[in-house]
LOVEX-878193 format. One record per residue (C-alpha): x negated, y negated, z. Coordinates in steps of 0.2 Angstrom, whole numbers, padded with zeros to 4 digits, always signed. Example, Ala and Ser with C-alpha at 12.3 -4.5 7.8 and 13.67 -1.06 7.14 Angstrom:
# LOVEX-878193
-0062+0022+0039-0068+0005+0036
END
This chain:
# LOVEX-878193
-0153-0101+0043-0141-0102+0029-0126-0114+0032-0109-0107+0026-0100-0118+0013-0089-0131+0022-0077-0135+0008-0058-0137+0010-0048-0122+0015-0036-0116+0028-0038-0117+0047-0042-0099+0048-0056-0100+0035-0063-0116+0044-0063-0105+0060-0072-0091+0051-0085-0103+0044-0089-0111+0060-0089-0095+0070-0102-0088+0058-0112-0104+0059-0112-0104+0078-0118-0085+0077-0132-0090+0066-0137-0105+0077-0136-0094+0093-0147-0081+0085-0160-0094+0081-0159-0101+0098-0161-0084+0106-0176-0081+0095-0184-0097+0101-0180-0093+0119-0187-0075+0117-0203-0083+0110-0205-0094+0125-0203-0079+0137-0184-0081+0140-0171-0067+0141-0154-0074+0137-0140-0068+0126-0129-0082+0118-0111-0078+0114-0095-0086+0112-0083-0088+0127-0073-0072+0126-0062-0062+0137-0077-0053+0145-0085-0070+0149-0068-0077+0157-0066-0061+0167-0084-0063+0174-0081-0081+0177-0066-0077+0188-0078-0068+0200-0089-0084+0203-0089-0089+0221-0087-0107+0227-0091-0119+0213-0097-0137+0212-0084-0142+0199-0066-0135+0197-0065-0134+0178-0052-0122+0172-0063-0113+0159-0049-0101+0153-0038-0116+0149-0052-0127+0142-0058-0113+0131-0041-0110+0124-0038-0129+0121-0054-0131+0112-0051-0116+0101-0034-0123+0096-0041-0141+0092-0059-0139+0086-0064-0126+0074-0081-0133+0074-0083-0133+0093-0099-0128+0102-0093-0114+0114-0106-0104+0123-0107-0090+0136-0125-0087+0142-0128-0069+0148-0143-0061+0155-0140-0042+0156-0123-0040+0164-0123-0057+0173-0114-0072+0166-0126-0086+0169-0117-0101+0161-0102-0108+0151-0103-0123+0140-0091-0133+0128-0095-0147+0116-0091-0153+0099-0099-0163+0084-0095-0180+0080-0088-0184+0063-0102-0188+0051-0120-0185+0054-0121-0194+0071-0122-0182+0085-0118-0166+0094-0110-0169+0111-0109-0157+0126-0095-0161+0137-0095-0146+0149-0109-0135+0156-0108-0125+0172-0120-0113+0178-0116-0098+0189-0116-0103+0208-0124-0086+0212-0141-0091+0219-0148-0075+0213-0142-0075+0195-0156-0071+0182-0157-0088+0174-0157-0099+0189-0164-0116+0185-0165-0112+0167-0147-0114+0162-0148-0132+0155-0164-0127+0145-0155-0112+0137-0139-0122+0134-0148-0137+0126-0158-0125+0115-0142-0117+0108-0134-0135+0107-0149-0141+0097-0149-0126+0085-0130-0128+0081-0133-0147+0079-0147-0144+0067-0136-0132+0057-0122-0145+0056-0135-0159+0051-0133-0170+0067-0146-0182+0072-0145-0182+0091-0139-0173+0106-0127-0181+0119-0123-0174+0136-0107-0184+0140-0103-0190+0157-0116-0180+0167-0115-0177+0185-0125-0192+0193-0136-0180+0203-0142-0171+0187-0146-0187+0177-0164-0188+0184-0167-0170+0178-0160-0174+0160-0170-0190+0159-0186-0182+0165-0201-0180+0152-0197-0161+0152-0180-0163+0145-0182-0179+0136-0165-0187+0137-0162-0206+0140-0147-0213+0149-0135-0224+0140-0121-0233+0148-0108-0240+0135-0096-0253+0141-0080-0245+0138-0085-0226+0138-0092-0213+0149-0111-0213+0151-0121-0201+0142-0138-0194+0140-0145-0194+0122-0160-0186+0114-0165-0187+0095-0167-0171+0086
END
């Protein structure tokens, strides 16, 4: 994957460069997932995704995805924004952003469809983390962080299959970390 030049320029040119970089990272992640037998399409959070999200039934969290996606677009041209699809089914949404420098790529929000029959049930975290890792590598980051995870999913993230470890900083939210 060739990284677009990240020299100085306008906000619009930064947005274009990072959009292209996300697209390339998502393509690489889709290829990795397909090689492992997965069937996910990775896209930006767009109007189609937000419309599909609006049909989700009762949810575990009440994150306002349309507002969050708009806020992150305004404030973070280098953001990680992801809508995970399988066919016509929206299976997950996720938002994150890189740290300054080479430290880490942080995932702040991830929500899978509450539909128990969606095609990627129990695979959403793996798909999102595969895409997060591909984007982190493209940006030259050294680790992944899942910031302030729900307590009930920490054992899953810290399992040998996922490979994260829990960190509890004194004055910050806990996070799960994994080296790339």
